[in-house]
N, C-alpha and C positions, 0 to 999 in steps of 0.2 A: 670908595674903594674899601674902607674899613668895614662899612655896613654890609657890603656884599660878601666879604670874607667871613664876617660874623654869622651870616645866614647859611653859608655853605659848610662851615666847619662841623656842625653837629651831624650833617648828612654824611660827611666823609668818615666820621667816627662810626656811625651806624653801618656804613658799607663795609668797613674794615672788620667789625665784629661779626657781621653776617658771613663774610668771606672766611674768616678763621674758623667759625663754628661749622660752616658748611664743609670745609676741607677736612677738618678733624673727624667729622661724623661719617663722611662718605669715602674717605681715603684710608680707611682701616687704621686710623690713629697715627699715621706717619707725620701729619702736620704739614705736608707739602701742599701748596695751593697753586693751581695753574696761573692765577693772576700775578703771583709773585715770582714767576719763573725767571724774569730778567734780573730780579734782585738777588735771588739765591738759587743755585743749581738744584735741580730735583734729584733726589736719591734714586739710584737704579733699583729695580725690583728683580727678584729672582723669577725665572719662568716657572710655569706650572709643570708638574711631573707629567711626562707623556703617557698616553694610554697604553695599557698592557696589550701586547701582541696576541693575535689569535693562536690557538693551539694547532700545531701541525697535524696533518693527516697520518693515520696509522699506516705503516708500510705493509705491502702485500707479503704473503708467505712465499718463501722461495720454493722453486721446483724441486721435487725429490731427485737425489743423485742417481746416476746410472749404476746398474748392478755390475759387479765385477765379473771378469771373464772366468770361465771354468779352467781349472788347472789342466795341463797336458798329461799324457800318460807317464807313469813312473819309469825310471831307468831300469832296464832288464838286468837281472843279476848275472854274475859270471857263470860260465859253464863249469859244472863240477869236474873235479880231477878223476881220471879213471883209477879204479882200484888195482891192487896187485894181481898179477896173473895167477890163476889157480894152479895147484900142483898137478903134475902129470899123473894120470891114472895108471893103475897097475895093468900089466899086460894080461890080456885074456888067454885062456888055455886053447891049445889046438886040438 
């Protein structure tokens, strides 16, 4: 039993070193390793920023407005006041 454990122990150390170096190089330096998920919880990652939306279409130009109606005829002015009656003419000769 002791002999078998002695032969397996260096192999276990080698696997642990490979796992740690593999996780730190490919996991952006976070140090989390999928093999050790049961021992230590994995840190959550932030999602990537979403893609920028497409630019909207340009709106169409509005229709021209209707022309205003022509004004009606003007109001007629008041009728003028009659002038004073003229003087009586002189009587003619007979």
